[in-house]
C-alpha positions as CSV (number, residue, x, y, z in Angstrom):
1,X,112.2,59.6,91.2
2,X,112.2,59.2,87.4
3,X,114.7,61.3,85.6
4,X,113.2,63.9,83.2
5,X,114.3,63.3,79.7
6,X,112.6,64.5,76.5
7,X,113.5,61.2,74.7
8,X,111.0,59.4,76.9
9,X,108.3,60.8,74.6
10,X,109.8,58.8,71.7
11,X,111.8,59.8,68.7
12,X,110.9,61.0,65.2
13,X,112.7,62.0,62.0
14,X,112.2,65.7,61.4
15,X,114.0,68.0,59.0
16,X,116.7,65.4,58.5
17,X,117.4,64.8,62.2
18,X,116.2,62.3,64.7
19,X,114.7,64.2,67.6
20,X,112.4,63.6,70.6
21,X,108.7,64.1,70.1
22,X,108.6,66.5,73.0
23,X,109.6,69.9,71.8
24,X,109.4,73.5,73.0
25,X,107.2,76.3,71.8
26,X,108.8,79.7,72.4
27,X,105.9,82.0,71.8
28,X,105.3,82.7,75.5
29,X,108.8,84.3,75.7
30,X,107.8,87.2,73.5
31,X,106.9,89.5,76.4
32,X,109.5,88.7,79.0
33,X,109.6,90.3,82.5
34,X,112.7,88.4,83.6
35,X,115.3,87.9,80.9
36,X,117.4,85.7,83.1
37,X,114.4,83.4,83.6
38,X,113.9,83.2,79.8
39,X,117.4,82.1,79.3
40,X,117.1,79.6,82.0
41,X,114.1,78.0,80.4
42,X,115.7,77.8,77.0
43,X,118.9,76.3,78.4
44,X,117.1,73.8,80.6
45,X,115.0,72.6,77.7
46,X,118.2,71.7,75.8
47,X,119.7,70.0,79.0
48,X,116.6,67.9,79.2
49,X,117.0,66.7,75.6
50,X,114.6,68.9,73.7
51,X,115.7,69.3,70.1
52,X,112.8,71.0,68.5
53,X,112.4,74.7,69.3
54,X,109.4,76.4,67.6
55,X,109.7,80.1,67.0
56,X,108.9,83.0,64.7
57,X,110.6,86.3,64.0
58,X,107.3,88.0,64.6
59,X,107.1,86.8,68.2
60,X,107.8,90.2,69.7
61,X,109.5,91.4,66.4
62,X,112.7,89.4,66.8
63,X,112.6,89.3,70.6
64,X,112.2,85.5,70.9
65,X,114.7,84.7,68.2
66,X,117.2,87.0,70.0
67,X,116.7,85.2,73.2
68,X,117.2,81.8,71.5
69,X,120.4,82.9,69.9
70,X,121.8,84.4,73.1
71,X,120.9,81.4,75.2
72,X,121.6,78.5,72.9
73,X,124.5,79.4,70.5
74,X,126.5,77.5,69.6
75,X,123.5,75.3,68.7
76,X,123.6,71.6,69.3
77,X,124.2,69.8,65.9
78,X,120.9,67.9,66.2
79,X,118.7,71.0,67.1
80,X,115.8,71.7,64.7
81,X,115.0,75.5,64.8
82,X,111.5,75.6,63.4
83,X,110.4,79.1,62.3
84,X,107.4,80.6,60.5
85,X,106.8,82.8,57.5
86,X,103.7,84.7,56.4
87,X,103.4,87.9,58.4
88,X,104.5,91.5,58.4
89,X,105.8,93.4,61.4
90,X,103.6,95.6,63.6
91,X,105.0,98.0,66.1
92,X,101.9,99.2,68.0
93,X,101.2,96.1,70.0
94,X,98.7,94.6,67.5
95,X,98.9,91.0,66.4
96,X,101.1,90.3,63.3
97,X,99.2,90.8,60.1
98,X,99.2,88.2,57.2
99,X,101.5,89.0,54.3
100,X,102.4,86.3,51.8
101,X,104.1,88.4,49.2
102,X,107.4,87.0,48.0
103,X,109.1,90.2,49.3
104,X,107.8,89.7,52.8
105,X,108.4,86.0,52.9
106,X,112.0,86.7,52.0
107,X,112.3,89.6,54.4
108,X,111.1,87.3,57.2
109,X,113.7,84.7,56.3
110,X,116.4,87.4,56.3
111,X,115.4,88.3,59.8
112,X,115.4,84.7,61.0
113,X,118.8,84.0,59.6
114,X,120.3,87.3,60.8
115,X,119.0,87.2,64.4
116,X,119.3,83.4,64.9
117,X,122.8,83.6,63.5
118,X,122.6,80.9,60.8
119,X,123.1,80.8,57.1
120,X,120.2,78.4,56.5
121,X,117.1,77.9,58.6
122,X,116.6,74.1,59.3
123,X,112.8,74.3,59.0
124,X,110.4,77.1,58.1
125,X,106.6,76.7,58.1
126,X,104.4,78.7,55.7
127,X,101.8,79.8,58.2
128,X,98.5,80.6,56.5
129,X,96.7,83.0,58.8
130,X,93.3,83.4,57.1
131,X,90.4,81.2,56.0
132,X,90.5,82.1,52.3
133,X,92.8,80.4,49.9
134,X,93.9,83.8,48.6
135,X,94.8,86.9,50.7
136,X,95.6,90.3,49.3
137,X,96.0,89.0,45.9
138,X,98.5,86.2,46.8
139,X,97.3,82.6,46.6
140,X,98.4,79.8,48.9
141,X,100.0,78.1,45.9
142,X,101.9,81.2,45.0
143,X,103.2,81.6,48.5
144,X,104.2,77.9,48.5
145,X,106.1,78.6,45.3
146,X,108.1,81.2,47.1
147,X,108.9,78.8,49.9
148,X,110.1,76.2,47.4
149,X,112.3,78.8,45.7
150,X,113.8,79.8,49.0
151,X,114.6,76.2,49.7
152,X,116.3,75.9,46.3
153,X,118.3,79.0,47.1
154,X,119.6,77.5,50.3
155,X,117.8,80.0,52.6
156,X,115.9,77.2,54.3
157,X,116.6,73.4,54.4
158,X,113.0,72.1,54.8
159,X,109.6,73.5,54.1
160,X,106.7,72.9,56.4
161,X,103.1,74.2,56.6
162,X,101.2,75.7,59.5
163,X,97.5,76.5,60.2
164,X,96.6,74.9,56.8
165,X,93.5,73.0,55.6
166,X,93.6,69.4,54.5
167,X,93.1,70.6,50.9
168,X,96.1,72.9,51.1
169,X,98.2,70.2,52.5
170,X,97.2,67.7,49.8
171,X,98.1,70.2,47.1
172,X,101.4,71.1,48.6
173,X,102.2,67.4,49.3
174,X,101.7,66.6,45.7
175,X,104.6,69.0,44.9
176,X,106.4,68.5,48.2
177,X,108.1,67.1,50.1
178,X,106.4,68.6,53.1
179,X,108.7,68.3,56.1
180,X,106.0,68.9,58.8
181,X,102.6,70.4,59.5
182,X,102.0,72.6,62.6
183,X,98.3,72.9,63.3
184,X,96.2,73.4,66.4
185,X,95.3,70.0,68.0
186,X,94.5,68.9,71.6
187,X,92.2,66.5,73.4
188,X,89.6,69.3,73.7
189,X,90.0,70.4,70.1
190,X,90.2,67.6,67.6
191,X,88.7,69.4,64.6
192,X,91.9,68.9,62.6
193,X,91.7,65.1,62.8
194,X,91.5,64.6,59.0
195,X,94.8,66.5,58.6
196,X,96.4,64.6,61.4
197,X,95.3,61.3,59.8
198,X,96.7,62.4,56.4
199,X,100.0,63.2,58.1
200,X,100.0,59.8,59.9
201,X,99.3,58.0,56.7
202,X,102.2,59.7,54.9
203,X,104.6,59.9,57.8
204,X,104.6,63.7,58.0
205,X,105.6,65.0,61.5
206,X,102.6,66.9,63.0
207,X,103.7,69.7,65.4
208,X,100.6,70.3,67.5
209,X,100.3,73.8,68.9
210,X,97.9,74.6,71.7
211,X,98.4,71.1,73.0
212,X,96.9,71.9,76.4
213,X,93.7,73.2,74.7
214,X,93.9,76.9,75.5
215,X,91.7,76.7,78.6
216,X,89.8,73.6,77.5
217,X,88.4,71.6,80.5
218,X,88.1,68.3,78.6
219,X,90.6,65.8,79.9
220,X,91.4,62.2,78.9
221,X,91.3,59.5,81.5
222,X,93.8,60.8,84.0
223,X,96.8,58.5,84.9
224,X,97.7,58.3,88.5
225,X,100.2,61.0,89.5
226,X,99.7,63.2,86.5
227,X,98.3,66.7,86.4
228,X,95.5,67.4,83.9
229,X,97.9,69.2,81.6
230,X,100.3,66.3,81.7
231,X,97.6,63.9,80.8
232,X,96.6,66.0,77.8
233,X,100.2,66.1,76.6
234,X,100.7,62.3,77.1
235,X,97.4,61.6,75.2
236,X,98.5,63.8,72.3
237,X,101.8,61.9,72.0
238,X,99.9,58.6,72.0
239,X,97.3,59.9,69.5
240,X,99.6,59.3,66.5
241,X,103.2,58.2,66.0
242,X,103.8,61.5,64.1
243,X,102.7,64.0,66.7
244,X,105.2,66.3,68.2
245,X,104.2,68.3,71.2
246,X,105.4,71.9,71.2
247,X,104.1,73.0,74.6
248,X,105.4,76.4,75.7
249,X,106.1,78.0,79.0
250,X,108.3,80.7,80.6
251,X,108.9,78.7,83.8
252,X,111.5,76.0,84.4
253,X,109.3,74.2,86.8
254,X,106.4,74.1,84.2
255,X,108.9,73.1,81.5
256,X,110.0,70.1,83.5
257,X,106.4,69.1,84.2
258,X,105.6,69.2,80.5
259,X,108.6,67.1,79.5
260,X,107.9,64.6,82.3
261,X,104.6,63.9,80.6
262,X,106.4,62.2,77.8
263,X,107.2,59.2,80.0
264,X,103.5,58.5,80.6
265,X,102.0,57.4,77.3
266,X,100.1,54.3,76.3
267,X,101.3,52.3,79.2
268,X,99.6,54.7,81.7
269,X,96.2,54.5,80.0
270,X,96.3,57.7,78.1
271,X,95.1,56.3,74.8
272,X,91.7,57.6,73.6
273,X,88.9,55.5,75.0
274,X,91.1,53.9,77.7
């Protein structure tokens, strides 16, 4: 039986560290029913070589960040904690609301640093949650200015972008550097292909969220012995050398299944059109 190891997915340079392209998305941990199970998933991910953990303070209003700190501190030296900025807190069960004001971006960073227990966040994505280029009087470019200022102040080491358009990425990249882009991409949803191609051309890591397709039934040619979800993840890794999978789960068994998919890439016939 093949040993499960995140490095089988290949390696990439992200936020100044060389890490496996199979990461972990922590959003599903925001409404835990079993806190011991949550800790077990996080610890097992590190044991299996995962070194990219994608989180946000607004996942349960600090809940996920608290779990990460409790389960993983002291953090491995090569761990990239990737957070997000661009929302304000809600306390009535509603989804986080966009807020790109300098005050809120800084307040979110304060929460990240305090709860995660670090002086500087390795990587923070400006997550643009709406379709317009300006929201509530704050433009994308102005919000990006604040992110650059926080980097200069030592609050964050590297600035990334999330849920952005190709035009927004181009503008930011011209002022950059952009450490990474985190947009939705899967076999069943390839609408962001132009952005992925830009990242590929410029060597920008592309953290694909929703990598299993959020219920999509489209599946690439299935390699022998793989589940449909594993095939989707393997295809995504093979789609471009800059893709990083941040599949999430609250189950150790499912975590191991996801990471095992990294060993089945091009050689197993997962390339598009194979």
